[in-house]
Each structure stands twice: as C-alpha cells, then as structure tokens.
C-alpha positions in Angstrom: 26.3 -20.6 9.2 26.9 -16.9 9.1 23.2 -15.9 9.3 23.4 -16.7 13.0 25.9 -13.9 13.5 23.6 -11.2 12.2 22.8 -8.4 14.7 20.3 -5.9 13.3 18.9 -8.2 10.6 18.5 -11.1 13.0 14.7 -11.5 12.9 14.2 -11.7 9.2 10.7 -12.8 8.1 10.8 -15.6 5.5 14.4 -16.5 6.2 14.1 -20.3 5.9 15.7 -20.3 2.5 18.6 -18.2 3.9 19.2 -20.6 6.7 19.1 -23.6 4.4 21.3 -22.1 1.8 23.8 -21.1 4.5 24.0 -24.7 5.6 24.5 -25.8 2.0 27.3 -23.3 1.6 29.0 -24.7 4.6 28.5 -28.2 3.2 30.0 -27.2 -0.1 33.0 -25.7 1.6 33.5 -28.9 3.6 32.9 -27.2 7.0 31.7 -29.9 9.4 31.1 -33.6 8.7 27.4 -33.1 8.1 27.6 -29.7 6.6 25.0 -28.4 9.1 22.4 -30.9 7.8 21.7 -32.6 11.0 18.5 -31.7 12.7 17.1 -30.2 9.6 15.0 -33.2 8.5 17.5 -34.1 5.7 19.8 -36.5 7.5 23.5 -36.1 7.7 24.7 -37.5 4.4 25.1 -36.3 0.9 21.6 -37.5 -0.1 20.2 -35.2 2.7 22.3 -32.3 1.4 21.1 -32.9 -2.1 17.5 -33.0 -1.0 17.9 -29.7 0.9 19.6 -28.2 -2.2 16.6 -29.0 -4.4 14.2 -27.8 -1.7 15.9 -24.4 -1.8 15.7 -24.3 -5.6 12.0 -25.1 -5.3 11.5 -22.3 -2.8 13.3 -19.7 -4.9 11.2 -20.7 -8.0 8.0 -20.4 -5.9 9.2 -17.0 -4.8 9.6 -16.0 -8.5 6.1 -17.1 -9.1 4.5 -15.3 -6.2 6.7 -12.1 -6.3 7.4 -11.9 -10.0 11.2 -11.8 -9.5 13.5 -12.3 -12.5 17.2 -12.4 -13.0 19.3 -14.0 -10.2 16.6 -15.3 -7.9 19.0 -15.9 -5.0 20.1 -12.2 -5.1 16.5 -11.0 -5.5 15.5 -13.1 -2.4 18.4 -11.6 -0.3 17.4 -8.1 -1.5 13.7 -8.8 -0.6 14.8 -9.7 3.0 16.8 -6.4 3.3 14.1 -4.3 1.8 11.4 -5.6 4.2 13.2 -6.0 7.5 12.0 -3.3 10.0 14.9 -2.9 12.4 16.3 0.0 14.3 18.7 0.9 11.5 16.3 0.6 8.5 13.5 2.4 10.3 15.8 5.3 11.3 17.0 5.5 7.7 13.4 5.7 6.5 12.8 8.8 8.6 16.1 10.7 8.3 18.2 9.0 5.6 21.8 8.3 6.7 22.0 8.1 10.5 24.9 8.8 12.9 26.1 6.7 15.8 27.2 3.2 16.8 24.3 1.6 15.0 26.3 2.1 11.7 29.0 -0.3 13.0 26.3 -3.0 13.6 24.8 -2.3 10.2 28.3 -2.7 8.5 28.8 -5.9 10.4 25.5 -7.3 9.0 26.2 -6.1 5.4 29.6 -7.8 5.5 27.7 -11.1 6.1 25.2 -10.3 3.4 27.9 -9.5 1.0 29.3 -13.0 1.5 25.9 -14.4 0.6 25.7 -12.2 -2.5 29.3 -13.1 -3.6 28.9 -16.8 -3.1 29.5 -18.6 -6.4 26.5 -20.9 -7.1 28.7 -22.9 -9.5 30.2 -24.6 -6.4 26.8 -26.0 -5.6 26.3 -27.2 -9.2 29.6 -29.0 -9.0 28.8 -30.6 -5.6 25.3 -31.7 -6.4 26.0 -32.4 -10.1 22.9 -30.9 -11.5 21.9 -28.1 -13.8 19.2 -26.8 -11.4 21.4 -23.9 -10.4 21.0 -22.5 -13.9 17.3 -22.1 -13.2 17.8 -19.5 -10.5 20.9 -17.7 -11.9 19.1 -16.0 -14.8 15.4 -16.6 -14.4 13.1 -15.3 -17.2 9.4 -14.7 -16.7 6.6 -14.2 -19.2 3.9 -11.8 -18.2 5.8 -10.7 -15.1 2.9 -10.6 -12.8 3.1 -10.7 -9.1 0.7 -11.6 -6.3 2.8 -9.8 -3.7 4.2 -6.6 -5.4 3.0 -4.4 -8.1 5.2 -4.1 -11.1 6.9 -0.9 -10.0 8.0 -2.3 -6.6 9.1 -5.6 -8.1 11.2 -3.9 -10.7 12.8 -1.7 -7.9 13.8 -4.8 -6.0 15.2 -6.7 -9.0 17.2 -3.6 -10.0 18.4 -3.1 -6.4 19.6 -6.8 -6.4 21.9 -6.1 -9.3 23.3 -3.0 -7.7 24.0 -4.9 -4.4 25.7 -7.7 -6.2 27.9 -5.2 -7.9 28.9 -3.4 -4.7 32.7 -3.5 -4.3 32.5 -3.5 -0.5 30.2 -4.0 2.5 30.3 -0.2 3.1 29.1 0.4 -0.5 26.3 -2.1 0.0 25.3 -0.4 3.2 25.3 3.0 1.4 23.1 1.6 -1.3 20.5 0.3 1.1 20.6 3.5 3.2 19.7 5.5 0.1 17.0 3.0 -0.7 15.4 3.2 2.7 15.5 7.0 2.6 13.9 7.1 -0.8 11.4 4.2 -0.7 11.1 3.3 3.0 11.2 -0.2 4.5 8.6 -3.0 4.7 5.1 -3.0 3.4 4.2 0.5 4.7 7.1 2.0 2.9 6.8 0.3 -0.4 3.1 0.2 -1.0 0.7 3.2 -1.4 -2.6 1.8 -0.3 -3.7 -0.6 2.5 -6.7 -2.3 4.0 -7.3 -3.6 7.5 -7.9 -7.4 7.9 -8.3 -9.7 10.9 -6.6 -13.1 11.1 -8.2 -14.6 14.2 -7.5 -12.1 17.0 -4.7 -10.4 15.1 -5.3 -7.1 13.2 -3.1 -6.6 10.1 -2.6 -3.7 7.8 -2.3 -5.4 4.5 -1.2 -3.8 1.2 -3.7 -3.4 -1.7 -2.0 -4.7 -4.8 -4.3 -3.4 -7.5 -5.2 0.2 -6.9 -6.8 2.3 -9.7 -4.2 4.6 -11.2 -6.5 7.5 -11.7 -5.5 11.2 -11.7 -7.4 14.2 -10.6 -7.3 15.5 -14.2 -9.4 12.4 -15.1 -12.3 14.0 -13.2 -13.8 16.4 -15.6 -15.2 19.6 -14.0 -15.3 20.1 -10.2 -12.3 22.4 -10.3 -13.1 24.3 -7.1 -13.6 21.0 -5.2 -10.3 19.5 -6.5 -8.4 22.7 -5.6 -9.6 22.6 -2.0 -8.6 18.9 -1.7 -5.2 19.6 -3.2 -4.5 22.5 -1.0 -5.3 20.6 2.2 -3.3 17.6 1.0 -0.3 19.7 0.0 -0.2 21.3 3.4 -0.3 17.8 5.0 2.5 16.2 3.0 4.6 19.3 3.5 4.3 19.0 7.3 2.1 22.1 7.7 -1.2 22.3 9.5 -4.0 20.4 7.7 -7.6 19.3 8.5 -9.5 16.1 8.3 -11.6 16.3 5.2 -15.2 15.2 4.4 -16.3 15.0 0.7 -20.0 14.8 0.6 -22.8 15.2 -1.9 -24.6 13.3 -4.6 -23.8 9.8 -5.7 -21.5 9.2 -8.6 -19.9 12.6 -8.6 -16.3 11.6 -8.1 -15.8 11.8 -4.3 -14.1 8.4 -4.0 -12.2 8.8 -7.3 -10.7 12.1 -6.0 -9.3 10.6 -2.9 -7.8 7.6 -4.9 -6.3 10.1 -7.3 -4.8 12.0 -4.3 -3.2 8.7 -3.1 -1.6 8.3 -6.5 -0.4 11.9 -6.9 1.4 12.1 -3.6 2.8 8.7 -3.1 6.2 9.8 -4.2 6.1 12.5 -1.5 5.5 10.1 1.3 1.7 9.8 1.3 0.0 6.5 2.2 -3.7 5.7 2.4 -5.4 3.1 4.7 -8.9 2.1 3.9 -11.1 1.4 7.0 -14.6 0.2 7.0 -17.3 1.2 9.5 -17.2 -2.1 11.4 -13.4 -1.7 11.9 -13.6 1.6 13.8 -12.7 -0.2 17.0 -9.3 -0.8 15.4 -8.6 2.9 14.8 -6.5 3.5 17.9 -4.3 0.5 17.1 -4.0 1.5 13.5 -2.8 4.9 14.5 -0.4 3.5 17.1 1.2 1.4 14.4 1.8 4.2 11.9 2.4 7.3 14.1 6.2 6.8 14.3 6.7 6.0 10.6 8.4 8.5 8.2 5.2 8.8 6.1 2.0 10.7 6.1 -1.1 8.5 6.4 -4.6 9.2 5.3 -7.2 7.0 6.9 -9.9 6.7 4.2 -13.5 6.0 5.0 -15.7 5.6 2.0 -19.5 6.1 1.9 -19.6 7.0 5.6 -23.0 7.3 7.3 -24.7 6.0 10.3 -28.3 5.0 11.2 -29.7 5.9 14.6 -29.0 2.5 16.1 -25.4 2.5 15.0 -22.9 3.7 17.6 -19.6 3.1 15.8 -19.4 6.8 15.1 -18.5 7.4 18.8 -15.2 5.6 18.2 -14.5 7.9 15.3 -15.3 11.0 17.3 -12.9 10.0 20.0 -10.1 9.4 17.6 -10.6 12.5 15.5 -10.8 14.9 18.5 -11.7 14.3 22.1 -9.6 11.5 23.3 -6.8 12.0 25.8 -4.1 11.1 23.3 -3.4 13.7 20.7 -3.8 12.6 17.1 -0.4 12.3 15.6 0.7 14.9 13.0 1.3 12.3 10.3 -2.3 11.0 10.3 -5.5 12.6 8.8 -8.9 11.2 8.1 -10.6 11.6 4.7 -14.1 10.4 4.3 -16.8 10.4 1.6 -20.5 10.4 2.3 -23.8 11.2 0.6 -24.9 12.9 3.9 -23.6 16.2 5.1 -24.2 15.4 8.7 -23.3 11.7 8.6 -25.7 10.5 11.3 -29.4 10.2 10.3 -31.6 12.9 11.8 -35.3 13.1 12.0 -37.7 16.0 12.5 -38.7 14.5 15.8 -35.2 15.1 17.0 -35.9 18.8 16.9 -39.5 18.8 18.1 -40.1 20.2 21.5 -42.6 17.5 22.3 -40.1 14.7 21.5 -39.9 11.9 24.1 -36.2 12.9 24.6 -36.0 15.2 27.6 -32.9 16.9 26.3 -33.8 17.4 22.6 -31.0 19.9 21.9 -28.4 17.5 23.4 -29.6 14.8 21.0 -29.3 17.1 18.0 -25.8 18.3 19.0 -24.6 14.7 19.5 -25.6 13.9 15.9 -24.0 17.0 14.4 -20.8 16.8 16.4 -19.2 14.1 14.2 -19.4 16.2 11.0 -18.1 19.2 12.8 -14.9 17.4 13.5 -14.0 17.6 9.8 -12.3 20.9 9.3 -12.6 20.8 5.5 -15.9 19.9 3.9 -16.2 19.8 0.1 -19.6 19.5 -1.7 -19.8 17.4 -4.9 -23.2 18.1 -6.6 -24.7 16.4 -9.6 -23.9 18.1 -12.9 -26.6 20.0 -14.7 -27.4 18.9 -18.3 -24.7 21.0 -19.9 -22.0 19.9 -17.5 -23.1 16.3 -18.0 -22.7 16.6 -21.8 -19.3 18.2 -21.3 -18.3 15.2 -19.2 -19.6 12.8 -21.9 -17.7 14.6 -24.7 -14.5 14.7 -22.6 -14.6 11.0 -21.8 -15.5 10.1 -25.4 -12.4 12.0 -26.6 -10.2 10.1 -24.1 -11.5 6.8 -25.2 -11.1 7.6 -28.9 -14.8 7.2 -29.6 -15.6 8.8 -33.0 -19.3 9.7 -33.3 -21.1 12.7 -34.4 -21.6 15.0 -31.4 -25.4 15.2 -31.8 -25.7 11.4 -31.9 -23.3 11.0 -29.0 -25.3 13.4 -26.8 -28.6 12.0 -27.9 -27.6 8.5 -26.9 -26.1 9.9 -23.6 -29.4 11.5 -22.7 -31.3 8.3 -23.3 -28.7 6.4 -21.2 -28.9 8.7 -18.2 -32.7 8.5 -18.2 -32.5 4.7 -17.8 -29.4 4.5 -15.7 -29.7 6.7 -12.6 -29.7 10.3 -13.9 -27.1 13.0 -14.3 -23.7 12.1 -12.8 -20.1 11.5 -13.7 -20.5 7.8 -12.9 -23.4 7.5 -15.3 -21.4 9.3 -18.0 -18.4 6.9 -17.5 -20.7 3.9 -17.7 -22.2 5.2 -20.9 -18.7 5.6 -22.4 -17.6 2.2 -21.3 -20.7 0.8 -23.0 -19.9 2.5 -26.2 -16.2 1.5 -26.0 -17.1 -2.2 -25.4 -19.7 -2.2 -28.2 -17.3 -0.7 -30.8 -14.6 -3.4 -30.2 -16.8 -6.4 -30.5 
C-alpha cells in the first residue's frame, strides 16, 4: 500500500479511492493473504476483494459524472489529486515556478509512487476479478461533457494533463510536468478557478468556486470609454504588481457597473487575477478571507456589488477597518472593488448637517458617513445615457444579435420599450434586444 509512504502528498482530499485501489493492487500482486482487505469492511476473502473492486469502479464513474472527466478515469482521478493538493511544494511552485532545495527530493519520492499508480496495468484487475468493468474506466466517453465541479476549460486541462503524466518516461519528468502546471495554473480551487463566493457550513467559512460566471468582455459594454479606461488602468497596475487603489463604481442603475467588474475578472484571469464576491452580511469574514489569500501567488479582488448602508446598519465599520485603519496592513495582493448607486455609500440626511440637530457633534457624524467612500482611491461615475447614446447602444446590441430590422422601426420600438421598462439605461437596451431576439426565434 504505497500511498502510506507519501510525504508531501500525504493529506490528499478525496483519497478513499486511491487507498482502496492500492489495496486491490496489492491483492492482485499476491502481497499478503488478505490483500489488505481486512478492516476495510470487505472481509478477507476474494468476495470481499471483488466487492471493493466494484466499489472503486462505481466511485470513478461517479467522479466522471460530477467532474465531467473522460478518457482513462483512473488517471484523471490521480491527476485531480495532484492538481488540488496544497502542500509546501505545490504552493511554492504556484508562486515561483520551479523551486530549489531539499523539498525537490521529497517531491521526487512522491512522484515515484504516483508513477507506479499511473503505470499499473488495469488488465491485471480484469483478470483477477474476471469482469469487463475495467473497460468502463479505461476509455470513458461522455455525451454533453458537463461538470458540476469544474468548468469545461479546467476539466479539459486536467484530462489532457492526465495523458501527459501517463506518458512521462520517469518520475523526474512527471515532477517537471506538474511543476510547470502549478506555475502556469496554480494549485487547488483558488488557482484553477476565476471567481468565488463565501459560504458558511455551520461555523466554518469556505471560499467556494463559482462554476458559471458570465463570460462578458469590456468591449461588450457599448460606450463608457473613459470609465472603462480608468478601470483598466487601475487593474493593469494591480496585476503587474504596481501600486493600485481600491475602486468604487457608482452611478445610475443599469449602466454596466457590475458587468465591467465581471469583464475585468475574465480579461485578467490568465494573468493571475481572481475575484471573490462578498455580501454585506459577510463583512465580519473579511479579515479571515484576506488571511486565507494573502500568501497565495495571485491577485485577488474582493467584489462587493450594490454596496450601500442605511443609518441603522453598522457593517460598514468592518469594511472601513479592513480597507484602511486596522493595525495589520492590507496585503499587496488584495484590492476591493465595489459598485453602488450612491456616491457616499452611507445614507445621509439634511438633518445630519443642521446646526440644531440633536447630535452634539454634527460634523463628526457627517465625517463618519463620508469616511467610507473616501477610502476608495479610484471612483468612477457611470451615468445614464442620453437619448442618442441609448439609441447607439440599441443599434450596437441589435447588430451583435443579428437582428435585421429597419433602423427607424428598431429605434421607435426601443423608445416605446424604455418608456415602459425603467427609462434610458444599458440594461433596458439589453432587455429590449433580448425580447426581440426571443420573439424572432419562436
């Protein structure tokens, strides 16, 4: 059972199938009278080994269903373990690529064991257990190739990597392949995925990948060239390791604020940018979120959509402390991007500024409410388009959707639509075009 000899890759998540398959390999090789079956709930006879064999086949097929793997499922499973294990070697490679020092000897030791797993001839199991089930996992074909765990891009990377690892002529070559992968794509969920949300399982906080993020581009947002330029300049500085500012996108509803930040996440993923969506009620988790990502080899934007506070809401105080004001310096690989319909984020009233207010220190109250917005070094205003700009947006979106309609008729219908659906905005224009596209394909 060679998996017990692993050093760096010792705490593999989801390694039950690996342990069971290792026992079956020993059983097939005739090592030990019970083949390592005892104490595994399968008894110590051939029937127990056979039951464990089919249990492993079931597990690999379930993995194919959840992860979308195809080809040799055993190799894909092993590759998935290597890709996701966050240990001292893989984490160092994520940051610097190839590393120096004794840790390479430990890594080579582990890859020697993994190579044995990759090179094991599954035909031996088919002969021992006299069944064709092995053929199900040696060249598994899938239909729609969907995955509940990975998006298509990540899943394909893992399946292709499995083929390369299987073809490696030595453990050293296998180690080199994985080192290059860690440097290029990272390790674990924070390395592979581009967008995340914060969830709570009981008392535990988890940063969980978002599987289906919109694949929008900044060019999809018609107009707002100055706004996009400011956002790009700040983000470029951030991903290049230069000084950059927290960024607040504010203005009218439906003008593309949120879409711009999602487009930024897509545009800079390949350059190491990741985005974590945090809701207002989760601001207490901000310090822990930052602690988990500050030593990773990526740049993280903490994204807060539709940010605003009523007078009775005090969560903004957590945000103020994290952005600027706490004892611990905010790490260089973390920025906060927020969108809001309010420039100053916290609701203000005229009474806050009246000299006869019940508040003895009126100016202090005003400054307290303004201080959050002032912590965003870059503020970008997105205003509603005028009539001409709205019509330009409608024409541009119609062209992209392939909608063929006389311009006068298109704009006339667009004007009627915006009067009944919220006024002039890019969102209203998109909804109108979606309506036309849906109607034309009935």
